[in-house]
C-alpha positions in Angstrom: 0.0 0.0 0.0 1.1 3.6 -0.5 1.0 6.4 2.0 -2.5 7.6 1.2 -4.0 4.0 1.3 -2.5 3.4 4.8 -3.5 6.8 6.1 -7.1 6.3 4.8 -7.5 3.0 6.6 -5.9 4.4 9.8 -8.4 7.2 9.8 -11.3 4.7 9.7 -10.0 2.2 12.3 -7.1 3.5 14.5 -8.0 5.4 17.7 -7.3 9.2 17.3 -4.9 9.4 20.2 -2.0 10.8 18.1 -1.8 13.9 15.9 0.1 11.9 13.2 2.0 13.3 10.3 0.8 12.3 6.8 3.5 9.7 6.6 3.6 5.9 6.8 7.0 4.4 7.5 7.6 0.8 6.4 11.3 0.1 6.5 14.3 1.1 8.5 18.1 0.5 8.5 20.6 2.3 10.7 19.8 6.0 10.9 17.4 6.0 8.0 13.8 5.0 7.4 11.7 4.8 4.2 8.0 5.5 3.7 5.6 3.3 1.8 6.2 5.4 -1.4 9.9 4.6 -1.1 11.1 8.0 0.0 14.2 8.0 2.3 14.4 10.0 5.6 17.3 10.7 8.0 15.7 9.9 11.4 16.6 12.2 14.2 13.6 11.1 16.3 14.6 7.4 16.8 11.1 6.3 17.7 11.4 8.9 20.6 14.6 7.5 21.9 13.6 3.8 21.4 15.8 3.0 18.5 19.1 4.0 20.2 21.0 1.5 18.1 19.3 2.7 14.9 16.7 0.7 13.0 17.0 -3.1 12.8 20.4 -3.4 14.3 21.8 -6.7 13.1 22.6 -8.0 16.7 19.1 -7.3 17.9 17.5 -8.8 14.7 19.7 -11.9 15.1 18.6 -12.3 18.7 14.9 -11.9 17.9 15.2 -14.4 15.0 17.0 -17.0 17.2 14.5 -16.6 20.1 11.4 -16.6 17.9 12.4 -20.1 16.7 12.7 -21.4 20.3 10.1 -19.8 22.6 7.8 -16.8 22.4 5.8 -16.9 25.7 5.3 -19.2 28.7 4.2 -16.9 31.6 6.1 -15.6 34.7 4.8 -18.7 36.6 8.1 -20.1 35.4 11.7 -19.0 35.2 12.6 -17.6 31.7 16.2 -17.9 30.6 16.6 -14.7 28.6 14.8 -12.7 31.3 17.2 -14.0 33.9 20.1 -13.2 31.7 18.9 -9.6 31.1 18.2 -9.1 34.8 21.8 -10.2 35.6 23.2 -7.8 32.9 21.2 -4.9 34.2 22.2 -5.4 37.8 25.9 -5.9 36.9 25.8 -2.7 34.9 23.9 -0.5 37.5 23.4 0.1 41.2 20.6 -2.5 41.2 20.2 -5.8 42.9 16.7 -6.9 41.6 14.7 -6.2 38.4 11.0 -6.4 37.7 10.1 -6.5 34.0 7.1 -4.9 32.3 6.3 -3.7 28.8 6.7 0.1 28.7 8.0 3.2 30.4 4.7 4.2 32.0 4.4 0.7 33.5 8.0 1.0 34.8 7.0 4.2 36.5 3.8 2.7 37.9 5.9 -0.1 39.3 8.2 2.4 41.0 5.3 4.2 42.6 3.8 1.0 43.9 7.2 -0.1 45.2 7.8 3.1 47.0 4.4 3.0 48.7 4.8 -0.7 49.6 8.3 0.0 51.1 7.0 2.9 53.2 4.0 0.8 54.4 6.2 -2.1 55.4 8.7 0.2 57.2 6.6 3.1 58.5 3.0 2.1 58.4 -0.1 3.9 57.1 -0.4 7.5 55.8 3.2 7.8 54.5 2.5 7.6 50.8 3.1 11.0 49.1 5.7 11.4 46.3 7.4 14.6 45.3 7.9 15.0 41.6 8.7 18.0 39.5 7.0 20.7 37.3 7.5 20.1 33.6 8.2 16.4 34.2 6.7 13.6 32.1 6.3 10.1 33.6 3.7 8.5 31.4 0.0 8.4 30.6 -1.5 5.7 32.9 -3.3 7.1 36.0 -0.5 7.0 38.6 2.3 8.1 36.2 -0.1 10.8 34.8 -0.6 12.1 38.3 3.1 12.2 38.9 3.6 14.2 35.7 4.0 17.9 36.5 2.3 19.4 33.4 -1.3 20.5 33.5 -1.9 19.9 29.8 -1.6 16.2 30.3 -4.1 16.2 33.2 -7.0 18.0 31.5 -10.1 15.8 31.2 -8.8 13.0 33.5 -9.8 14.3 36.9 -9.8 13.3 39.6 -6.2 12.4 39.5 -4.6 9.9 41.9 -3.9 11.6 45.2 -0.5 11.8 46.8 1.8 13.8 44.5 3.4 17.2 45.2 5.3 19.2 42.5 8.5 21.2 43.0 10.3 23.4 40.6 12.9 21.3 38.7 16.3 22.3 40.0 15.0 24.1 43.1 16.2 22.2 46.1 14.6 24.7 48.6 11.1 24.0 47.2 11.8 20.3 47.7 12.7 20.9 51.4 9.4 22.8 51.9 7.3 20.0 50.4 8.6 17.3 52.6 6.1 16.2 55.3 5.4 13.2 57.5 3.4 11.8 54.6 6.3 11.9 52.1 7.7 8.5 51.1 9.8 9.2 48.0 11.1 11.7 45.4 10.6 10.9 41.7 12.8 12.7 39.1 14.1 12.5 35.6 17.8 13.2 35.7 17.3 15.3 32.6 13.7 16.2 31.6 12.9 15.1 28.1 9.3 16.0 27.2 9.6 19.1 29.4 12.1 20.6 27.0 15.5 18.9 27.6 15.9 20.6 30.9 19.3 19.9 32.5 19.5 20.2 36.3 22.1 22.2 38.3 25.2 20.2 38.8 24.6 19.4 42.4 20.8 18.9 42.2 20.6 15.2 42.1 23.2 14.8 44.8 21.2 17.2 47.0 18.1 15.1 46.4 20.1 12.0 47.5 21.1 13.8 50.7 17.5 14.9 51.4 16.3 11.3 50.9 18.9 9.9 53.2 18.2 12.4 55.9 14.4 11.8 55.8 14.4 8.0 55.1 12.8 8.5 51.7 13.4 6.6 48.5 15.0 8.3 45.5 13.5 7.2 42.2 15.1 8.1 38.9 12.9 7.9 35.7 15.5 7.1 33.0 12.9 5.9 30.5 14.1 8.4 27.9 17.6 9.3 29.0 18.9 5.9 29.9 20.6 3.2 27.8 23.5 5.4 26.6 21.5 8.5 25.5 23.6 10.9 27.5 27.0 9.3 26.8 26.8 7.3 30.0 24.8 4.0 30.3 22.6 5.8 32.8 22.1 9.6 32.9 22.6 9.8 36.6 26.2 8.6 36.2 26.9 12.1 34.9 26.2 13.4 38.3 28.0 10.8 40.5 24.8 9.8 42.4 22.8 6.6 42.7 19.0 6.1 43.2 17.2 3.5 45.2 14.9 2.7 42.3 15.1 3.3 38.6 12.5 3.0 35.8 13.8 2.2 32.3 12.3 1.3 29.0 12.4 2.8 25.4 16.0 1.9 24.2 16.3 -1.1 26.5 15.6 -3.7 23.8 16.7 -2.0 20.5 13.1 -1.2 19.3 11.2 -4.1 21.0 8.6 -3.3 23.6 10.0 -3.7 27.2 10.1 -1.8 30.5 12.0 -2.5 33.7 12.1 -1.5 37.3 15.6 -1.7 38.8 15.9 -1.7 42.6 18.4 -2.1 45.4 17.8 -5.0 47.7 17.0 -2.5 50.5 14.2 -0.9 48.5 12.8 -4.2 47.1 9.7 -4.5 49.2 7.6 -6.5 46.7 6.5 -10.0 47.7 4.7 -12.6 45.6 1.3 -11.2 44.6 2.2 -7.6 45.0 2.8 -6.8 41.4 2.8 -8.6 38.0 2.9 -8.3 34.3 1.7 -11.0 31.9 4.1 -10.2 29.1 6.8 -8.5 31.2 10.2 -10.0 30.6 8.9 -12.3 27.9 11.5 -14.4 26.0 11.4 -12.3 22.8 11.8 -8.9 24.4 14.4 -10.1 26.9 16.6 -11.7 24.2 16.5 -8.4 22.3 17.3 -6.6 25.5 20.4 -8.7 26.1 21.6 -8.0 22.6 21.0 -4.3 22.9 22.7 -4.0 26.2 25.7 -5.9 24.9 26.1 -3.5 22.0 25.8 -0.3 24.2 28.3 -1.6 26.8 30.8 -2.7 24.1 34.2 -1.0 23.9 34.0 2.5 22.4 30.3 2.7 21.9 29.6 5.3 24.6 32.7 7.2 23.7 31.2 7.6 20.2 27.9 8.9 21.8 29.9 11.5 23.8 31.9 12.5 20.7 28.9 12.9 18.5 27.0 14.8 21.2 29.8 17.2 21.6 30.0 17.8 17.9 26.3 18.3 17.5 26.2 20.7 20.5 29.1 22.7 19.1 27.5 23.0 15.7 24.2 24.2 17.3 26.1 26.7 19.4 27.7 28.1 16.3 24.2 28.6 14.8 23.1 30.2 18.1 25.6 33.0 17.5 24.1 33.7 14.1 20.4 33.9 15.2 19.1 36.0 18.0 15.9 34.0 18.0 17.8 31.0 19.6 17.5 31.4 23.4 19.6 28.4 24.5 21.2 25.1 23.4 21.2 22.5 26.2 21.5 18.8 26.8 23.9 15.9 27.3 25.2 13.4 24.8 22.6 12.9 22.1 19.6 14.4 23.8 19.9 18.1 22.9 17.3 20.9 22.9 17.5 24.0 20.9 15.1 26.6 22.4 13.8 29.2 20.0 11.7 32.3 21.1 8.8 31.4 18.8 6.7 28.4 17.7 8.7 26.3 15.3 6.3 23.4 14.9 6.3 24.1 11.1 10.0 23.1 11.0 8.9 19.5 11.4 6.8 19.6 8.3 9.5 21.3 6.3 12.0 18.8 7.5 9.8 15.9 6.3 9.7 17.6 2.9 13.5 17.6 3.0 13.8 14.0 4.0 14.6 14.5 7.7 12.5 13.4 10.7 12.6 15.9 13.6 10.8 16.4 16.9 9.7 19.7 18.6 8.9 19.8 22.3 6.5 22.4 23.8 6.2 24.0 20.3 9.5 26.0 20.5 12.2 23.5 21.3 13.8 21.5 18.5 14.7 18.3 20.3 17.5 16.1 18.9 17.2 12.3 19.5 19.2 10.7 16.7 20.3 7.1 16.9 23.4 6.7 19.0 25.2 5.4 16.0 24.8 8.7 14.1 27.9 10.0 12.2 29.2 13.6 11.7 28.0 13.8 8.1 24.4 13.1 9.2 24.6 15.8 11.9 25.9 18.2 9.2 22.8 17.4 7.1 20.5 18.4 10.0 22.6 21.5 10.9 22.5 22.8 7.3 18.7 22.3 7.2 18.2 24.1 10.6 20.4 26.9 9.5 18.4 27.5 6.3 15.1 27.2 8.2 16.1 29.7 10.9 17.3 32.1 8.2 13.7 32.1 6.8 12.2 32.7 10.2 
């Protein structure tokens, strides 16, 4: 089918939960995708940081093929070999001691919220259930993760929200102090806010949160759904700040494009007991095998060095453009999650990029957000920079 045929059928049968572009993508390889009409695009969205290894990475494809021939599903009533292998890899490459598997980022955050409340109940009893999160955060669209999200636009139409969340200004440690009460059980934070506009915290902010949690016997939860799995040049974004959480939610890039989510916890924080939480498809053989392959690639020699190098190059090129155009307010980010904030709405740039064979993402209407595959090369970054330069010149 061509683009229009696919779009026509989608209009009839697919729920209208996305404002989709008039584009149907049918093939991907590395940093490129093709639509159903055969047009090629440089992908700087990466499935919103899911395809960190690019599209159809050969190691991930091989793992999926091999696993598909052996076992697709059995249920978590039994031990699952690839799931066990992935859990071991995650723990050996993080602060964690235990892993719970689910299917998505919002489920991973839901799991973290439940775990924090269960931990507090077991150790401190009733009425200690509140979680401090942050304004401009994004934690997902199911009811608990939605309530934890500090953006009103996502709340509209879904009241009453789940009770028990307080929002502090991101980066403002004094506001956090003021919100702590006898009801507080945890602090939930993205080490770098993604959907909120690629907001990078003050250098000491995460360490200060760690100190507050230690002083008040609270759990520190990091949401690394978007910024984990090498996106910032470190395997986990919090490693840039020399701090460790008690609980971490991960997903997106964890399985190279295959649906998976995970909750990573220290032994101390792991309060779950049999029956407390579950996920039918969580840690299924197929997704877990893909996760093992993806993690092996990202932790291989030189991979993260390449991310750091390309992130530095992209940032420098954007900063050079920033000097040319007064409408650019700020360039910020780490590794290959970079935001270019502009003082006017630039949503139209996405449509123009599509016409020019580039897939881009804009956050909050005025922030061009770069999320290229981590395997991106300089010449690909140059293509984007040249496009942005010409587009801003017209603005």
